N, C-alpha and C positions, 0 to 999 in steps of 0.2 A: 575603457568603460565610459560611456556617455553619461551626461547628467540627466536627472529626471525632469529637468526643465526644458529639455530639447523637445521640439515638435516633430513628430514622425507622422508621415502620411502612409498608411498601409493600403495597398491595392491588392485585393483578395484573390481568391475567396477568403472571407473572414468567417471562421466557423464559430458560432455562438453556442448552439446546442443542436439537438436532433431536428428541431423544427425551423431553425433560423440560420441562414447563411447570408452575409452581407457582402456587397461588392467592394466596399472600402470602409476604412475607419481612420481615426486620428488618435494620436497620443498627445495629450496636452496637460501639463501640470501633473504628470505621472498617472493620468487617468484616461480611460477610453471614452471617446465620443464618436457618434456617428453623424454629427453635424459639422459641416466645414467650419473650422474656427476662424474668427477674425483676428488675424495675427500678422503683424507687419514684419516679423523676423524671418530667418531662414527656416525652411522646412526640408527635412530629410525624407527622400522618397524610398520606400521599401516595398518590393514586389515579391509575392509568393503566397503560398497557402499559410494562413495565419490560424494557429491552434491555441486555445487557452493553455496556459502553462501546465505541463504534464504533472500527473499526481502518482506518486509511489505510495500506495496505501499499506505496504508492508516493508518497512525499512528501519534499520537500527543505527541511528547516528550515536556515536559514542561507545560503540561495542566492537571488539575484535575477538579473535579466537580465545584470548586469555581473560576476557571479561571487559571491564570498563577501560576506555582509553583516557588520555588526558584531553584537555580542551583543544589543544592545537591540532591533534589528529582528528578530533570530531569536526573541526572546521574544515579540514582538508576533505574529509568524507562528504560533507554537505556541499562543498564547492564542486567536487566531481559530479555529484548528482545535478547540481544547478547547470553546469556546463553541458550536460547531456539533455537539458530541457526540462528536468524535473524541478518545478518551482513551488510545489506543495508536497510535503511529506507527512503522512501519518506514521509517527515513530511507534512501531508496534512493540515497545518494550526496550528499555535501556538501563543498565546499571549506573550510568552517568546521568546526573541531573543536567539536562540539556536546555533548561529554561533560558539560559543566556543567549541561545540562538534567536530568541524573540527580539533581542536588542540589536541584532546585526542586520542592517538594511541590505547587505550584499549577499545574504544567505537565503535559501528557500524558506518560505513560511513553514512552520512546524506545528503539528497537532500531536501532542505527546500522550502516550498511554502510560506514562510513568514507568514503573519497573514490572517486569514479568512476575507472576505469582505462581509458585510451584511448591511441591513438597520436598523435604530433605532427601537427597540422593535419588530424586526422580526427575532430574533435568540436568542440563550442562552446568558444570561447576562455575561459580563466580558470575552467573548470569542473572539469576532470579532472586527474589525475596522468598526464601524458603521457610515455610510455615507448616504447622500441624493442621489437619482438617478442621479442628474446632475453632481455629483462628480465622477461617476463610472469610466469613461475613465482615468481621471488623477490619481485616486487612484490605479486602476489596473496596470497602468504603473509604479507607484511608488513602489508598492509591488513586481512587477516583478524584479525591480532593486535591491530590498533588499534581495530577495530570491536567490535560486540556480537554476533559470531557470523555476520556476513554480509559478503560483498563484492559490488560491482556492476561488471560488465564492460560496456563499450560494444562490442557484437558486430558492428554494421555502421553505416556512415555513408557519406556521399557521397565517392566517389573522384573527384577532379577530373580525373585523367588518363582515367578510364573514362567519366566523365560520368553516373554513376548510382550508386545504392547498391551497396556491396560489403562483404564481410566484412573485418574488421580483422586477424583472426588465422587461422593455419592450424589444421586439425583436431589436429595433433600438439601445437601450442602450447597449445591449449585443454585437451587431455587432461592434459598435464603440470601445467598451472596448477591445474585443478580437483582433481587428485589431491593436490596439495600443500595446497590449502584444506581438503579433506576430512580429511586426516591430522591437521590442527590441530583438527578438530572443528567447523569452520565450514561455512557453505553459501554458494552463489553464485547470484546472479540476473543476468540479462542484458537490456540494452536491445537490441531487435531489431525492425526494420521489415521487412526483406527476406526473401524465401523462402530465398535462398542460405545465410544464416547459421544456419538452424534445425537442419538435420541434424547439422552438426558440434557444436552445443551439446548436442543429445540424445545423440550418441555419446560426448561427453566427460563426461556425467553432470550436466548442469545441474539445479539444484534448483527454479528458478522462471523464468518468462519474462515480461518486461514488453512490453506492446503486442501483439506476436504477429501483426501485420497481414499478414505474409507466410506464415503457417502453412498448409500444405495439409491435406487430409483425412488423409493418411497420418501427417503430423506430429501431428495431433490424436489419432489412434488411439494412437500411441506415448505421448503425454503422458497420455492418459486411463489407459492400462494401468499407467503408472508412478506415477500420482498427482501429476504435475508441474502445479502451478497456473499459470494465465495471468492477468495483470492487464491488462485491455483498455484502460484509460485513455481512454475515449471522448471526454472533454473535450479531451484533447490531440490525438487523431486528428482531431477536428473542425477543427483548425488546418492540416491537411495541404494544403488548397487554397491557403492563404496562403503556405505554404512553396513550393508548386509555382509560384505566381505570381512569387515572389521569385527563383526559380532558373531560370525557363524560358528566359530569353535565352541563358544560357551552357550550361544542362544540360537540354535538352528531353526526353531520355529519363527523367531523374529526375522532371521535372515530370509527365510522363504517368503514371509509376508512382504517384506520390503521389496524384494525382487518382483513379486507379483504386482505390487502397486506401481512400481517403475514401468513394468512392461505394458500396463494399460493406461499410462498417464495421459496420452493424447485422447484415447477413447473416453476417459473420464471427463475431460474438459469438453469434448463434443457433447457428451451426455448432459452436462450442466446447461450448455447453450440450448440444446434441443428441448430440455425440460422447462426452459424459461427462467432459470436461476440467474439473477443479476451477477455478472462477472466484473471484477475489478482487477487492476494490474498492480502487482507488487513483486519486488525483486528478492526480498529477504536479505538485502545487503547488510553487511556487518557480520560478525562471526566468521563464517567460512567463505563468504562471497564478497567480492569487491563492490564498490559503489559506481554509480554512473551506468548501470546495466539495464535501465528501463527499456531502451530500444530493443535490446536482445530479448528481454522477457516478452515484449509485445510480439516480436517475430516468432517466438516459440508458440504463442497462442494462435497465431495465424497458421503455423505449421500443424497445429493440432486440428485445424479445420474451422476456426472462427473467422468470419469475414473481416478483412482488414478495416473496413469502415466501422464495424462494431468495436474492434479493439481500440482504434483511435478514440472513439467516444468513451469507452470504458476507462481509458488512460487520461481523460481530460474532463470534459464537462459533466459526464455522468458521475465520476468520482467526486467532483466538486459539489454536485448537488447532494450526494449522499452525505458528504462531510459538512454540509452547510456553508460552503465557501463560494465566493463570487466566481462567475465565469466572465466572459467578455460582454457584459451588459453596460448600458449607458452609465457613465460615472464610476464604474468599477476600477480598481487598481489595474494598471496595464501590466499584467503578468502573462506573457505570451511567448510563443515560439513561432518563427517563420521558416518555412521549408521551400526550397526551390522546386521540389516535386510534391505532389499531393500524397501524403502517406495513406490516405484512404484507398488509393489505387495501388501503391507499392509501399508496403509497411517498412521496407528497408530504408526509406527516406527518413524515418525517425532518427536514424543513426547519424545524420548529416545536417544538423540545423544550420541555417544560414545566419540567423539572428536569434539571440535569447534576450528578452526584455523583461526585467524584474522591477516592479514598482516604478515603471516608466523609464528606466535607464537600461541602455544596452550593456549587458554584462559579459556577453560572449558572442 
């Protein structure tokens, strides 16, 4: 691991955003500059395609299949993400208070959504803050204050009495909760698989949608018009057949729906893109999926038919703009990844970073 005080000369292309590509840049004092520095010391030359640190907008640090991890395992999870080039994580719900990550200069930057919000027996055990519907507004506001400007709602899950996916909250409950969250200055994202949960979320003013496997063309039109991004989490959706197999004996309608959504997963992501819905990249790491998988998630999106250049943008500067985080602009923290090949031309290049630089220090 190099020191943040080292001077690095990056010969590009240096990808800043959709409109700006620079031929070179320098890292000085842990920050990016596009002006050749006056520096009498040694300069390390680095050549390759320079991309702003990747962003996993759906990741769970401090969570495994049994619920909350200890801090040591959470650090290992975040380190795996970092070494794969993910330098900013929107933690989309965790039962562990991961605020301590903010104090670790060697770990990715973290934007926390505090703890999932769900109803009793309507989500995975030990994951969520389980509440009754009458508590939703107060709890949403509480979690918004605990997090870093985000909350995470579980909008639908299997209803055992119904035998299929069903919404957890009424439209009125969602509206009141999101109004409270927005008054605080925070935003809300929502886990949703089923079609039935989408319109109430849109009507309530949801800011982001996770998975979105049940969204219709009309839902996509509204999301595109409002600039509401969807995080497709294709690696997670690929598990739908396993969920269907596990639930088929008791819940055949649920199993049928999960298999159908799995079968059209690539078509659904192409439809998002064609409708103009902003797409972001999230792995859903934690729980049943490992960490460090963002390059694989990006490759899945390209396999679905999204151009590699758009996926690279979605996984870096576009996600940073949506989250209000710096990209590689003058004076910004030097959080970047360098690739020998341009991932806009071959997405598989994301799996082989030559250098990972976090806060100006080479960490991998």
